[in-house]
C-alpha positions as CSV (number, residue, x, y, z in Angstrom):
1,M,-25.4,-77.7,-28.9
2,I,-24.1,-77.6,-25.3
3,C,-20.6,-77.0,-26.6
4,T,-21.8,-74.1,-28.7
5,I,-23.5,-72.5,-25.7
6,L,-20.4,-72.9,-23.5
7,R,-18.2,-71.5,-26.2
8,N,-20.5,-68.4,-26.5
9,I,-20.5,-68.0,-22.7
10,N,-16.7,-68.2,-22.6
11,L,-16.6,-65.7,-25.5
12,V,-18.9,-63.3,-23.6
13,Q,-16.8,-63.7,-20.4
14,L,-13.7,-63.1,-22.3
15,R,-15.1,-59.9,-23.9
16,L,-16.4,-58.8,-20.5
17,F,-13.0,-59.4,-19.0
18,F,-11.3,-57.3,-21.7
19,F,-13.9,-54.6,-21.3
20,I,-13.4,-54.5,-17.5
21,K,-9.6,-54.4,-18.0
22,R,-9.9,-51.5,-20.5
23,F,-12.3,-49.7,-18.2
24,N,-9.9,-50.1,-15.2
25,N,-7.0,-48.9,-17.4
26,L,-9.0,-45.9,-18.5
27,R,-10.0,-45.1,-14.9
28,A,-6.4,-45.5,-13.8
29,I,-5.3,-43.0,-16.6
30,I,-8.0,-40.5,-15.6
31,R,-7.1,-40.9,-11.9
32,L,-3.4,-40.4,-12.8
33,K,-4.2,-37.2,-14.8
34,Y,-6.4,-36.0,-12.0
35,Y,-3.8,-36.4,-9.4
36,S,-1.2,-34.9,-11.7
37,I,-3.4,-31.8,-12.2
38,I,-3.9,-31.6,-8.4
39,I,-0.2,-32.0,-7.6
40,T,0.7,-29.4,-10.3
41,H,-1.9,-26.9,-9.0
42,T,-0.9,-27.5,-5.4
43,R,2.8,-26.9,-6.3
44,Y,1.7,-23.7,-8.1
45,L,-0.3,-22.5,-5.1
46,D,2.6,-23.4,-2.7
47,K,5.0,-21.5,-4.9
48,A,2.7,-18.5,-5.1
49,F,2.1,-18.6,-1.3
50,L,5.8,-18.9,-0.6
51,E,6.6,-15.9,-2.9
52,S,3.8,-13.8,-1.3
53,S,4.7,-14.8,2.2
54,Q,8.4,-13.8,1.6
55,N,7.3,-10.4,0.2
56,I,6.1,-7.9,2.8
57,D,3.7,-6.3,0.3
58,G,2.1,-9.6,-0.7
59,H,3.4,-9.6,-4.3
60,K,6.3,-8.4,-6.4
61,I,6.0,-5.1,-8.2
62,K,8.2,-4.0,-11.1
63,V,10.0,-0.8,-10.1
64,K,11.7,1.4,-12.7
65,G,14.5,3.9,-12.5
66,D,12.8,6.7,-14.4
67,W,12.7,10.3,-13.0
68,Y,10.3,12.3,-15.2
69,T,7.0,10.6,-14.7
70,V,3.4,11.9,-14.2
71,S,3.3,10.4,-10.7
72,N,6.6,12.1,-9.7
73,L,5.4,15.5,-11.0
74,I,2.2,15.1,-8.9
75,S,4.3,14.4,-5.8
76,F,6.6,17.3,-6.5
77,S,3.7,19.7,-6.9
78,R,2.4,18.6,-3.5
79,I,5.7,19.8,-1.9
80,L,5.1,23.3,-3.3
81,T,1.5,23.7,-2.1
82,P,2.3,25.2,1.3
83,I,3.9,28.2,-0.3
84,P,0.7,29.7,-1.9
85,I,-1.3,28.6,1.2
86,I,0.9,30.6,3.6
87,I,1.2,33.6,1.3
88,I,-2.5,33.8,0.5
89,H,-3.4,33.5,4.2
90,Q,-0.9,36.2,5.3
91,Q,-2.3,38.6,2.7
92,M,-6.1,37.8,2.8
93,G,-6.6,35.9,6.1
94,N,-9.8,33.8,6.5
95,A,-11.3,35.7,3.5
96,A,-9.4,33.3,1.3
97,M,-10.7,30.2,3.1
98,G,-12.2,28.7,-0.1
99,I,-9.0,29.0,-2.0
100,I,-6.9,27.6,0.9
101,I,-9.3,24.7,1.4
102,L,-9.1,23.8,-2.3
103,L,-5.3,23.8,-2.0
104,V,-5.3,21.6,1.1
105,A,-7.8,19.3,-0.6
106,Y,-5.4,19.1,-3.6
107,T,-2.6,18.0,-1.2
108,V,-4.8,15.2,0.2
109,V,-6.1,14.1,-3.2
110,S,-2.7,14.2,-4.9
111,D,-1.4,11.8,-2.2
112,Y,-3.7,9.2,-3.9
113,L,-3.3,10.5,-7.4
114,D,0.4,10.0,-7.6
115,G,0.1,6.3,-6.5
116,L,-2.8,5.7,-8.8
117,A,-1.0,7.3,-11.8
118,A,2.1,5.2,-11.0
119,R,0.2,1.9,-11.0
120,K,-2.1,2.7,-14.0
121,L,0.7,4.1,-16.2
122,D,3.3,1.5,-15.0
123,Q,5.4,4.3,-13.6
124,I,6.4,3.0,-10.2
125,T,9.9,4.3,-9.6
126,E,12.5,4.3,-6.8
127,L,12.3,8.2,-6.9
128,G,8.6,8.1,-6.6
129,K,8.6,5.7,-3.7
130,F,10.9,8.2,-1.9
131,M,9.2,11.4,-3.0
132,D,5.7,10.4,-2.1
133,P,6.1,10.2,1.7
134,L,8.7,13.0,1.6
135,A,6.1,15.3,-0.1
136,D,3.6,14.5,2.7
137,K,6.2,15.2,5.5
138,V,7.5,18.5,3.9
139,C,4.0,19.8,3.2
140,A,2.8,18.9,6.7
141,S,5.9,20.4,8.4
142,F,5.5,23.8,6.7
143,L,1.8,24.0,7.3
144,F,2.1,23.0,10.9
145,V,5.0,25.4,11.5
146,Y,2.9,28.2,10.2
147,A,-0.1,27.0,12.3
148,V,2.1,26.9,15.5
149,Y,3.4,30.4,14.6
150,I,-0.2,31.8,14.5
151,E,-1.0,29.8,17.6
152,S,-3.6,27.6,16.0
153,I,-2.0,24.3,17.0
154,P,0.0,23.4,20.2
155,L,3.7,23.2,19.9
156,W,3.9,19.8,21.6
157,F,1.8,18.3,18.8
158,F,4.1,19.6,16.2
159,G,7.1,18.2,18.1
160,L,5.4,14.8,18.2
161,L,4.7,15.0,14.4
162,L,8.3,16.0,13.8
163,I,9.7,13.1,15.8
164,R,7.5,10.6,14.1
165,D,8.3,11.8,10.6
166,S,12.0,12.1,11.3
167,L,12.2,8.5,12.6
168,I,10.3,7.2,9.6
169,L,12.6,9.1,7.2
170,A,15.7,7.8,9.1
171,G,14.4,4.2,8.7
172,S,13.7,4.8,5.0
173,F,17.3,6.1,4.5
174,F,18.7,3.1,6.4
175,I,16.7,0.6,4.3
176,K,17.8,2.4,1.1
177,K,21.5,2.2,2.2
178,R,21.4,-1.4,3.3
179,H,19.1,-2.9,0.7
180,G,19.6,-0.5,-2.3
181,K,15.9,0.4,-2.6
182,V,13.2,2.4,-0.9
183,A,10.3,0.7,0.9
184,M,6.8,1.8,-0.3
185,S,4.4,3.7,1.8
186,V,1.6,1.9,3.6
187,M,-2.2,2.6,3.7
188,S,-2.2,3.7,7.4
189,G,0.1,6.5,6.4
190,K,-2.4,7.7,3.8
191,V,-5.2,7.6,6.4
192,Y,-3.0,9.5,8.8
193,V,-2.5,12.3,6.2
194,N,-6.2,12.6,5.7
195,V,-6.9,12.9,9.5
196,L,-4.0,15.3,9.9
197,A,-5.3,17.6,7.1
198,L,-8.8,17.6,8.6
199,Y,-7.4,18.6,12.0
200,W,-5.3,21.3,10.5
201,M,-8.2,22.9,8.6
202,I,-10.5,22.9,11.7
203,A,-7.8,24.3,14.0
204,F,-6.7,26.8,11.3
205,F,-10.1,28.2,10.3
206,F,-12.3,27.5,13.3
207,P,-10.1,28.0,16.4
208,G,-13.2,28.6,18.5
209,L,-14.5,25.0,18.1
210,E,-12.6,23.8,21.2
211,T,-14.5,20.5,21.6
212,L,-14.2,19.5,18.0
213,K,-10.5,20.5,18.0
214,A,-9.8,18.4,21.0
215,I,-11.6,15.3,19.5
216,L,-9.7,15.7,16.2
217,L,-6.4,16.2,18.1
218,A,-6.9,13.0,20.1
219,L,-7.9,11.1,16.9
220,T,-4.9,12.4,15.0
221,V,-2.5,11.4,17.8
222,V,-4.0,7.9,17.9
223,V,-3.7,7.4,14.1
224,M,-0.2,8.9,14.2
225,I,1.0,6.4,16.8
226,Y,-0.7,3.5,15.1
227,S,0.8,4.3,11.7
228,F,4.2,4.7,13.2
229,F,4.0,1.2,14.7
230,V,2.9,-0.1,11.3
231,Y,6.0,1.4,9.8
232,A,8.2,0.2,12.7
233,N,6.9,-3.4,12.3
234,R,7.5,-3.1,8.5
235,F,11.1,-2.0,9.2
236,Y,11.6,-4.9,11.6
237,L,10.3,-7.5,9.1
238,I,12.6,-6.1,6.4
239,Q,15.6,-6.4,8.6
240,R,14.5,-10.0,9.3
241,G,15.0,-10.7,5.6
242,L,11.6,-10.3,4.0
243,D,11.5,-9.0,0.5
244,F,9.7,-5.7,-0.2
245,N,8.8,-3.5,-3.2
């Protein structure tokens, strides 16, 4: 009787031992898989962070070599807008204010449309990266030359605008020559174009609003200088070896 009880106790202990051993093995396997997942995920995050930290734009973008794209046509059309604006104003004056405002509004909106079309249609190209900021600068230069000619805008401001745009274009050409591709525009440049267009319209159509003109002039200069330093810092980082789109 006692021997039977002891044997049963030993049997229970043995089964309990094997159960605990299996449980520990299972827990070890689960822990191993857990740590394996964590390590793999961490390596993935480290790799993603490394790639993003080495690219000045935060991530890599596929750039094509196409010429005839919707986004490039939009950018090219923006270059042509000063022609009808100047002709219409010379012939009709402020009576054509509505038409001119619509054309100026198109130049501002198209500055976003070309980039949006390029991203949505997968049409980001080297030509587009160059033509987008070039269209802004050519359009602004013609409109402000005309505004200076009719004495709506001070000459010193146009000189400051010309120096900024010339330096940015020179930096872009240098990057293209050295790295074989053009750096993309930055958002501060887009904001600058909006503020610039607003100042031009107020100075052009409402020259008597001296206080508002002075405020917008000061704001435009501040945004101009800020965006220039953003581009200058971008140029410096690219020369330090960071990748860019």
